[in-house]
NURO-91914 format. One record per residue (C-alpha): residue in one letter; x negated, y, z. Coordinates in steps of 0.001 Angstrom, whole numbers, plus 524288, in hexadecimal, padded with zeros to 5 digits. Layout:
<nodes>
AXYZ
...
</nodes>
This chain:
<nodes>
M3D7DAAAD93C648D
R3CA12AB1F6C6165
D3C6D9ABCB7C57BC
F3C330AB56CC4B40
Q3BBB7AC149C4651
S3B257AC07FC51E9
P3A7C1AB644C5449
G3AC46AAADDC5C48
R3B135A9D02C5B66
S3BE73A96A5C5BED
A3C272A8C3EC657E
V3C2F7A7E60C600B
F3CFD8A76F2C606D
A3D17FA6839C5F3E
Q3DB2EA5D86C629E
N3D340A5111C647B
G3C698A54F8C6B0A
L3BD6EA606CC6CF0
C3AF8AA6329C717D
A3A92DA701BC74F1
T39AA6A7107C7779
S38E7AA7913C74D9
H3895EA7240C688A
P3914FA6E56C5C81
L38A62A6147C5A73
A38E64A5CFFC6813
A39C56A618DC65FD
G39CBAA59FCC593B
A3974BA4DBCC5F95
A3A193A4E7BC6A49
I3AC97A4F9AC6068
D3A708A441DC58C0
V3A798A3BEDC6528
L3B5D7A3FADC6730
K3B934A3C1CC5930
R3B2D4A2EBEC5B2A
G3BBE9A2BD8C6688
G3B3C1A30D3C71CA
N3B9BCA38D9C7C9A
A3B5EAA462CC81D7
M3ABCAA4076C8B27
D3A54BA3903C800F
A3A512A4549C77C7
A39FD5A4DF9C8299
I394B9A4493C85A7
A39118A4320C774C
G3910EA51C9C7558
A389CBA54B1C81EF
V37E8EA4B50C7F44
L37D32A50E8C7193
L37C7DA5EA4C7753
G36FC1A5A7DC7DB7
I36A26A5950C7001
C370F4A6560C6A86
E36DB2A6E18C763B
P361E9A67DBC7CFF
Q35E64A7471C83F8
M36B71A73ABC8B01
T36DB4A6563C8DFD
G36989A575FC8BE9
I368CEA49BBC9174
G35F55A4E86C9BDA
G36A4AA569ECA1F6
D376DAA565FCA9DF
C38552A57E6CA736
F39262A5A50CADD2
V39F77A55C3CA865
L3ADC0A58F0CAAD7
F3B7DFA50D9CA3BA
S3C62AA4D3BCA3A3
R3CBB4A4102C9D81
G3D61DA427CC9316
G3E370A45ADC989C
S3DE4DA47BECA67B
S3DD66A5441CAE50
D3D2A5A4E8FCB6CC
I3C522A545FCB4AB
H3B95EA4BDECB7C9
A3AB80A5079CBA62
V39EA9A495DCB84E
N39210A4EE9CBDD5
G386B7A4B0DCB518
S37C44A532DCBBCC
G36F65A4D2ACC008
R36869A4C5CCCCF8
A35AE7A506FCD136
A35093A45DECD23A
A350F3A3EE7CDF51
G34381A4450CE274
A34700A5292CDF97
S344B7A5C15CEAC5
A34701A6A97CECA7
A33CFAA6A9CCF7AA
E33279A6584CEE74
L334B0A70C2CE506
R33555A7AC8CF001
N3286CA75A6CF513
Q322C5A7815CE796
G326DFA863DCE8BC
K3329CA8504CDFC7
T33EBDA8D13CE252
T346AEA86EDCD752
V3467EA7A0CCD01B
P33D6FA7C92CC46A
L345A9A7CE0CB818
R33C3CA75C3CAF33
S337C1A6B38CB881
A33AFCA5D12CBB3B
H3404DA6189CC86E
A34B89A67FECC10F
V34F68A5B67CBA10
T35B08A5441CBFC1
V35E7DA46DCCBA66
P36605A4906CADA0
T37395A4363CAF73
A37B01A4716CA317
I37814A3A0EC9C75
E37D01A3286CA841
T38976A3AA8CA7B6
F38B8CA38DEC9924
C38993A2A32C9A49
T392FFA2942CA5B7
L39DA0A3170C9F58
A39C53A2A82C9248
E39F0CA1DC9C995C
T3A9C7A224ACA296
E3B0F1A2C6EC9A4C
G3AC93A2A9EC8C34
K3B109A215AC818A
L3A65BA1FC1C7749
G39A15A1BF8C7EE0
L38CBAA2235C804D
D38748A1D88C735F
A391B0A24FBC6BD5
L3909AA311BC7468
L381E3A325AC7373
A38140A2FD0C64DA
P382BDA3E2DC60BB
A377DCA42B9C69C8
I36F00A3795C656C
H3715BA3B35C5732
Y36E63A49A5C58FF
A362D3A4732C620A
E35CC1A3F31C5711
T360A5A470BC4B0B
G36041A5459C5177
V368CEA602FC542A
P366D2A6D7FC4DA9
V36497A7745C58A3
A37052A8060C5A19
P36EC5A8F34C5BDE
R371FFA903FC6A69
V36A00A83FDC6D31
A35E3DA89F2C6629
F35FDEA967FC6E1C
D35FFFA8F10C7B0E
W3551CA85CCC76B8
A34BFAA9143C7444
N34F74A978DC8145
D34CC3A8B29C88FD
A34177A84F9C8179
D3373FA8972C8B49
A33D26A800DC953C
L33887A7443C8D66
Q32C24A6DA2C9218
G32403A61C9C8E87
P32B0BA578DC863A
A3373FA6016C861A
R33044A69B2C7D39
D32DC4A5F04C734E
A33BDCA5A48C73F4
Y342CFA6773C739E
L339F3A70DAC6C2C
F33695A717DC5DBD
G327F0A7373C5C70
G327DCA79A8C69E0
K332FDA8303C6687
P341BAA82CDC6890
P349BCA7F81C5C78
K3502DA897BC53DA
T35E8DA88D3C5079
G360CDA7DA4C470D
Q35483A75E9C4A49
V35788A679EC4CEE
F35553A6247C5AA2
R3538FA539EC5C7B
A35245A4BA7C68F2
P34E93A3DAAC650D
G34AB6A3A0FC72EF
Q35825A3DA3C7803
A35E69A35FFC6CE6
E3574FA29E1C71C0
V35B84A2C68C7FC9
L369B5A2DFEC7B94
R368FAA2165C7399
R3647FA1A32C7FBF
I36F5EA201AC87F4
A37961A1C83C7D82
R3748CA0E77C7E23
D3717CA0C91C8C97
G378D7A173CC93E3
R3740CA2033C9E9D
D36946A170BCA322
A36228A1990C9659
F3605AA2793C9B16
Y35EA8A2612CA9CB
T355DBA1A15CA9ED
G34B4CA146ACA144
E34323A1B68C9717
V34B79A27B2C95D5
A34BCAA2A25CA47B
D33D42A2724CA55F
D33AAEA3165C9AEC
M341D2A3BDACA2BC
L33B9BA3785CAF84
A32DECA381DCA9C2
T33031A464ACA5E9
L335C2A49FECB31B
Q32B7CA431FCBB35
A32074A48D6CB314
A3262FA564CCB5F5
G32666A53D5CC4AB
G33464A4F29CC648
H3388EA456CCD0A0
H341F4A3E2FCC7A0
N341A7A2F66CC749
A348B4A245FCC078
A35286A22F2CCB8D
D356C1A3131CCA00
F35A26A2EE5CBBBB
A3606AA2194CBDA1
A36963A275ACC815
A36EFDA3215CBF47
Q37DB4A3256CC0EF
C3890DA3B28CBD6C
D39434A3D16CC706
R3A2C1A3F1BCC5C7
V3A692A4AC2CCE24
I3B305A5221CD172
P3B4B6A5F1ACCA47
V3B798A6BEFCD12E
S3C0D9A7663CCC25
A3C6B1A83D9CCE28
H3D30DA8A44CC900
Y3D25BA96E9CC14A
K3DE66A9D87CBB9F
G3E54DA91A2CB653
V3DA27A880BCB406
D3D18BA7F52CBC4B
L3C2FCA7FA8CB97D
V3BD37A721CCBC03
E3AEB1A70D0CBED8
H3A473A674BCC3BB
P3A18BA677ECD256
P39387A6951CD74F
N388C4A6723CD39F
G38E96A6E6FCC813
Q39179A7CEECC980
G39FBDA7BD8CC572
A3A3FBA80A9CD2DD
T39D6AA8D94CCF85
A3A6BAA8F8CCC410
L3B244A8C55CCCC8
L3ADE7A95D5CD75B
L3ABBBAA061CCD1D
L3B981A9EB2CC7B4
N3BF06A9EAECD579
I3B849AABBBCD7F8
L3BD10AB176CCB08
S3CB05AAD85CCE70
H3CAFAAB89ECD870
F3C9C5AC2CECCD9B
D3D31CAC6F9CC2DA
I3C9D8AC2F8CB7FC
A3D4E2AC29ECAE01
A3D6F0AD153CAFAC
M3C8C8AD423CABF8
D3C2BEAD613C9EA0
P3BCF0AC8ACC9B36
L3B0C4ACF7EC95D5
G3B0BBADAA8C9F8C
A3A765ADDECCAA7F
E3B11FADB23CB568
R3B310ACCF6CB18D
A3A480ACA98CAF48
H3A160AD0DBCBC6E
I3AB5FAC931CC461
E3A73CABC80CBDF4
A398D1ABF61CC044
E39B33AC250CCEA6
A3A37BAB61DCD06D
A398EBAAE15CC9C9
K38E6EAB370CD2DA
L39651AAEE4CDE8B
A399C9AA1A4CD8CC
Y38BCCA9EECCD4A0
D386B4AA2FCCE1F7
A38F95A98C7CE807
R38AC6A8ECCCDE1B
N37CADA91D9CE184
R37F50A8F8CCEFD8
F387B8A836BCEFBE
L387C4A7B44CE33D
A37F21A6F3FCE258
D37F9AA6083CE0F5
A38D2BA5C0BCE527
D38769A551ECF102
Y3819AA6212CF5AB
T38C9BA6B98CF230
T39474A6DE5CFE82
R39B9BA7ABACFB8A
L3A34CA775ACEF49
D3B078A7909CF606
H3ABF3A8659CFAD5
L3A7F3A8A7CCED14
L3B52CA86C4CE776
A3BD9DA8BF3CF2A2
P3C6B5A9756CEEF1
E3C26AA9F30CFABD
T3B42FA9E7BCF666
A3B7A4AA494CE94C
A3C005AAEE1CEFF3
R3B4FAAB2F7CF910
L3AB4FAB3B1CEDDE
A3B4A4ABB5CCE52D
A3B600AC574CEFFA
L3A75BAC828CEF12
I3A847ACD0ACE10F
D3A7A0ADBBACDEDA
H3AEFFADFB3CD295
K3A560AEA8BCCF87
H39802AE60ACD428
A38F85ADA31CD159
M38A76AD243CDCBB
A37CCCACCA4CDD72
A37A70ABFC4CD680
P37AE7AB382CDEFF
A36E54AAE15CE45F
A36747AA79FCD919
L366DAA98FACD868
S35972A938FCDB1B
E35CE4A8915CD157
A35D73A8B8DCC2C6
V36975A8DDCCBA74
H36A69A8BC9CABEA
K37155A8F53C9F58
D370E7A82CCC976B
T37A9CA77B8C959A
I38435A71DCC8BF5
Y392AFA6F65C8D4D
I39C2EA66C8C85BC
T3AAC3A64CCC8714
V3B32AA5ADAC7FEE
V3C1ACA579CC7FFD
D3C6BDA4BACC789F
K3D3C8A477EC72A8
D3D83CA41A8C7F9F
R3D496A4E84C8643
M3C950A493CC8E23
A3C173A5585C913C
V3B2DDA5602C943B
S3AAE3A6189C9930
L39C63A5E32C9935
I39047A6669C9C0F
Y38261A616BC9A4F
S37567A6831C9CF8
I366BBA67ABC9F8A
F367A3A7458CA7AB
H35DF0A7E69CA26D
G35A38A7F89C941D
F35308A72C1C9137
G354B9A6EDDC9F7C
S34803A6C70CA6A5
G34070A6D24C99DD
L33BB9A5F4BC9CAD
A33E9EA549EC92C2
S33B44A463DC9363
E32FEDA42D0C8A90
K33516A36E7C834D
F34353A3A6FC8125
G34354A4949C8261
I34DF2A49B6C8CCD
L34E8FA57A4C91CE
L350A4A57CDCA086
Q359B8A615DCA748
N35549A6A75CB230
R361F9A6A11CB9BB
G35A6AA687FCC679
A356DBA76E7CC544
G364E0A78E5CC9D7
F36096A750BCD79C
T35BC2A7ED7CE18B
L34FB4A7CAFCE9FF
Q355DFA83D6CF571
E3552EA7B2ED0171
G36280A7773D06BA
H36A18A7C46CFAE5
P37489A72B3CF630
N36E9DA7380CE880
A3609DA7110CECD7
L358BFA677BCE49B
A35880A59C0CEA49
G356CCA4BFACE537
G362C7A45B4CDF28
K36A7FA5254CDF81
R371EFA5950CD49D
P36F37A67E0CD2B7
M3798CA7261CD1AF
H37D5AA7162CC35B
T38140A7CA8CBA7F
I3881BA752ACAF88
I396C6A73FCCB152
P3A13CA6EF9CA7FF
G3AEB7A74C2CA9DF
M3BCF1A7137CA7C5
L3C97EA78DBCA908
R3D61AA72A4CAD95
Q3E373A7932CAD07
E3EF67A7474CB46B
G3E925A6717CB602
R3E590A65BACA78E
V3D7BAA65B2CA24E
L3D719A7232C9A6A
M3C919A744FC9629
P3BB9EA6E28C9770
F3B182A78EEC961D
G3A3A5A7C94C9973
V39B68A88DAC99F2
M38CDAA86D3C9828
G382C5A9023C9D89
G37C82A8A90CA9D4
A37F43A92CBCB5BD
Y3895AA9A81CADEA
Q39261A8ECBCAD24
P39B06A9170CB924
N39C3FA9FA4CB4EB
G39F0DA9AE1CA71C
H3A9B0A91A2CABBA
A3B021A9C6CCB399
R3AF0DAA646CA86A
F3B4DEA9C91C9EB8
V3C05FA994ACA796
S3C2A3AA7B9CAA5B
N3C25CAAAE4C9BD0
L3CCF3AA0B8C99C3
Q3D598AA399CA572
D3D3A1AB21ACA807
F3D2FAAB6DEC9A04
G3DA62AAC79C9271
M3CF1CAA9DEC8949
E3CF3FA9E15C8070
P3C427A9485C8392
Q3BBC5A9865C77D7
Q3BDB3AA6C5C7B1B
A3BA6BAA421C8962
I3ADAEA9D9DC853F
D3AA14AA812C7B4D
A3AC2BAB363C84B7
P39FE9ABA92C896A
R39A19AB616C964F
S39381ABC7CCA1D9
Y38C47AB5D9CACEF
S3858BABAAFCB93D
D378BEAB333CBA42
A36D70AB634CC3A1
N371BDAC45ACC599
I3734EAC69BCB6F2
L380C9AC7F8CB0E8
K37F39AC1D0CA386
V3890EAC7BEC9A25
E38A62AC26FC8C6A
R38A76ACBA6C80C5
G39936ACA92C7F2A
Y39B49AD447C8A3B
S39BF0AE2E2C8793
D39175AEC9AC8B98
D39B91AF35BC9429
T39DC9AE6AAC9BA8
R38F32AE4D3C9D68
Q38DBDAF292CA2C2
A39947AF0F5CABF2
L392FBAE49ECB161
R3862AAEBDDCB35A
D38D87AF689CBA77
M39296AEC18CC3CC
G384A5AE82BCC6F5
H382B4ADC8FCBDEB
H375C6ADA6FCB6F8
V37B0FAD81CCA948
E37397AD110C9E90
T37731ACB35C916C
P37284ABD05C91A2
K36945AB880C86F8
T37085AAB84C8654
A37F4BAAA76C85A5
I38566AA6BAC929F
G388BCA9855C9226
G3916DA9140C887B
A39EA4A8AA7C89C9
Q3A79DA8052C83FC
A3B5C4A7CEAC86ED
I3C11BA748DC823D
T3CF30A77DAC85A1
L3D91CA6CCCC868C
R3E497A74F1C8220
A3F265A7204C86A5
D3F68FA6FE1C7874
G3ECF2A6489C7744
I3E2EFA6BC4C6EF0
L3D4AAA6CA8C7302
E3CE19A79FDC7249
G3BF44A7AC9C7272
A3B6C4A86A1C7538
S3A809A87B7C739A
D39E90A9283C775B
P39804A9A2DC6C4D
R38C98A9C5BC758E
K38877A8E67C7234
D386D9A86DEC6575
G39265A7DE6C67BB
C3A0A7A7CD7C6445
A3AD6CA7616C6705
L3B173A6B20C5DD9
G3BDCDA631AC5D6C
Y3C54CA598EC5515
</nodes>
């Protein structure tokens, strides 16, 4: 039980349904959908699309998503990959010939075909109950009438505003400046797009006037995108991958997602007695940082579009984790892994919903960097992701940019399963941090017996580009001990990630946890 005389938040308990996400309006909309007879998939889609209006710097209909879900009463976990592909005419050689060493973040070359809408439409039809018109109604309403900008959203908006260019500045700035907390943001162009999708389905987005609006922006910026690229957008059902850690199975998306990185990291940590360490001590932070360096180095070498990833079995093999664990020195930090030539990011949203029949949905949805590519379509103001910056330009690399290919993707929804029963849909936002965040969350639960809200609240550390980022919740003594081991320690200006989780307790009660690092909450009924 938490100390009620200290700042913090309680977990949320409910019997019929529960949602946890990063903005309260989206959580409320999801619960409204459940009360109207919708299921968890309906509620998650409704909440996710609304998050694109509540947190436009993080996500939107110009982005991608990944989904894990289990149907009520089933232990089977299904995965849907809603990530987009590069334009058929995209070429790493072309950019290398221009002298580029990476895909430019704020260029049309970084824009892959946004596939979240295709995924939402497909899942609403195959798994939902209420229909698209009902699910998109909350987002349409708030896009028209406006959303007061929340504190964390205003903080991120100001940090990322310089990315906006051309029509995007008119759509997402207020007199050329980012909004202050409480100012009302409206997106009438997106409301019209969502109305058309509600009426005519996915083709209203991927063909016709809406697609032409996006294509005009991309082609004017030098992109190779054409109408066929958009019309061909398709999500795929894939088989999840998993690893066991001290009584639970962590279930993740396979490549092109980076879920295998989280699994490898946990497999490495299983070779150490983490439970005997101080959860906020230097030893634990050090071992985790070293394991993450090794797991991320493997990711950088091998993970890519599923058709190009050939070493997945090697990454998940027990002997691979054992060999990597043996490389860790308990007292000294190793060098950081070779940097990715592609970009990593910190921005996304996550939503999880469980309904009265215990259908569980874990959904993550992003435009990659803050405000994505910074390019928005002129007529409708659709902000386009820059997920293609996740490709490398290195010739022969499995993750090299090529036409029709998916990039290595950082956003990963998670689920925990225990003794064959779905235990917990959860997600940890924070871009490249996400595999580390998944492993840290699972370790907090299993090694230290933390309750989910406590596990989310706990201070975080993360080794990133040779810097060990250590949140303010750690002691000065711990920071100094990490420096003595050879780590370059810094306190991050922005909190590391954000998380949400729902536990399907054995007594039939739902328990929701939501990260105070974000503006959101858990709500139930």
